[in-house]
N, C-alpha and C positions, 0 to 999 in steps of 0.2 A: 455620439459614439454608438448608435444603434446599428447592429449588423443583423442582416436576415438569418434566420435559424439555419444552420448548416449541419446536416446529419450525415453520419457514416454508418454503414451497415454494422450490425452485430457480428463479431467474429463467429463463424459458422464451424463448430466443432462439437463432438460429443462431450458432455460434461465429464470431468475427471470423477471417479468413483469417490464417494464421501469417505470411504475407508482410507483412500490414498492421501486425501487432504488432511484427515486426522493424523495419519502417519507423519506427514510433513511437519505438522505442528509440534512433534515431540522434539524437534530440533530447532535451534535458532536460525536466523537468516544467514549467518556466516557459514554454518556448516552446510546449509542447503546451497549456498552460492559455490562452495567448494565441490559439492556433488555434481551440480550442473556442468562444472568445468570438465568432469569426467567424460561427458557426452560430445564434447567438442561441437556444440551446435551454434556457438557464437563466440566472439572475442571476449577475453577476460575482463575487459574494462567497459563492457556493456551490460545492461540489464538491470541496473540498480541506481538508486537516488545517491546524489552527491551529498556532502555534509550540509547541515542546516535544518533539515526536517527533524521534528522531535514528537515523541508521544506526550500529549499534554493532558491526558486524562488516564488515571489509574497508574499503577506502579511499573508494571513490565507487560503491557498488553501484547498478545499475539494475534494477528488478524490475517485471515486468508479468505480469498473470494474473488469474483470476477467483476471487472471494472465497469461501473456505469458512468460514463464521462460527461462533463459539463464544463462550459466556460462562462465566467462571470466578469463584470466590472464592478468596481466599488467607489471609484473616485468621483464620478459624475453622474447626474440623473439620466435615466433611460429616455429615449426619444418617444417610446410608446410603453404603455403599462406602467405599473408602480413599483413592484419589488418581486422578490423571489417567489413567494406564494402564489402570485398571479399566473406564473408559468406552470400551471398544472399539466400542460402537455408533455412536460419531461416525465411525469410520472408513468406514462404509457411506455416510454422508452425504457425506463428502468425495469418495468415488468417483463420486458422482452429478454432481459439478460438472465442467464442461469443462476440459481441459488448455489451457495450463498453470494451476495452482491456486496460490493464495496462502492460507495459514492466516491468519485475522484473529481475534484473541483479545482480547475485552474483559475486563479485570480489574475486577469490580464493586467491589473493595475497594482499587483503586489509590491512592486518596487517602490511605489510612492503613495498608494492609496491608505494603507494601514487599517482598513476596516475589517470587520468579521464577515466571513463567507458562511458561517453557520453557528447556531447556538442552541438553546434548549428546545425551542419550538421546531427547528428544522431537523434536529437530531430524533425527536419523536416522530416526525413525519417519515424520515428516511428509514428508521427501524421499522415502521409500520409497513413500509414498502419492500420489506425483505433485505434491506441493507444491514450489515453487521458492523459497519463503521465507516469513517470518513478519512480521506486523504486529500490534503490541500497544500498547495504552495503559499497560500495566504494565511490570514489570521482567523481564530475562532474565539468564542466567548462562552459564558455561563459554565465555566469549567466544573464547579462543585455540582451543580444540578445534572449535568451530562454525565458526569462520573457515577452518579447514583442510579442512572437509568438501568444498566451501564451501556454506554456507547462510546467505543474507543475512537479518539480523534488524533490524527497525526497532522501537524501544521507547522508553520514557520514561527508562529508566535501567538500570543493572546492579546486581546484588545477589548476596549469598552463597547464601541458603536458599530453597527452595521452600515452606517453612512448611506451611500446610494447603491447598495448591492443589488444587482439585478442579473438576470440570465441573459447571456449573449446568444449562446447556442448550446445544443446538447447532442451527445452522440458522436461529435467530431474528435479527432485525435488531440490530445492535450500532452503537456510536458510538465513534470513535477520534479523540480531540482535536478535537471538533466535526464530524467528518465521519460522516454517517449511512452505514452500509454494509449491504447485504442480501447474502445468499448468491447467487452468480452475478454480482455487479457486477464490471465490468472496472476494475482499479486499476493505476495506473502510480506507482511510488515511486523516488524518488532521494534525494540528499543534502539536497533542499530540503523534502521531505515527501511526502505521498500525494495523488495526484489521481484522482479518479473520472471515467472517460471514458465519456460516454453511447454506448450500443451503435449508435445510430441513426447517428452521425457517426463511429464509430471507423475505419471503412475509408477515410474521406476525410481525416481529420485531419492525417496526416503530410504530404500534399501541400500544404495550407495552411501547415503549420509550415515547410515548405521555402521557400515564398514569403516568410513572415515573416522567417525567418532571413537570407535573402538581402538583404532590404531593410535590415535592422538591420546587417549586416555591411558595407554600403555606408557607413553613417553612422560606424560605428567606424573603418573604413579611412580615411575622409576625416579624421576628427579626429586620426589618428596620422600623417597625410601631411604632407609638406613643403609640399605645395600647398594646405593647410588655409586657409580664409577663413571669416568669419562669414556672408558672403553665400552661399557654396557650402553651408555647414551649413544655413542657413535654407531653401534650395532643397531640399536632401536631406531635410530633416525634413518640409517641406510635401508632397513627393512621397510620403513614407512614410505620411502620414495621409490 
């Protein structure tokens, strides 16, 4: 099952200001998804992972950064080379991605392989290469050790062995739980899943999210208030929409 390395160019765009990324992280992915809808840059059923992905390290991690993509296989031995660490050529590709970086690994054998795509050693390597976390449709391991690093990992499951995990290619488009990801895409992940943030609106999305959050807070506070009434709620909801 050895495929020749297939690379895709890094998305060429100016990095979003760090202050904008920090502002986004003040809100959860749900609120940011609502804010992106405001700009009408894509359909509402696009740009996010489907159910099944979970945060396996830490309690409620929030992870934002640019994708460094890689495809691996875990079920059968590679035709050349031995394992993940042998493919040091991927490290140069990671270095071409703007900071902060997120390693995004698609296990092409995830449906039946059941092996780990990363553990304590690879988490240390990826963090040293400027990655702030990992997203994979496959499994991971060494959860207590990686949690202490700390290095947030979002995965389908946890497992014991890495089996025959090896790199097929890197830099090519991948798909994680229904979300297409290209190297250089801006991703935001939390306990709800992973959201792709269009670069064109990234610097403005937090301001819209703040407005949405404020309006929603008014409704929630009213519902929990001793002065609640259906008429007040109807007015608040109509004002929100």
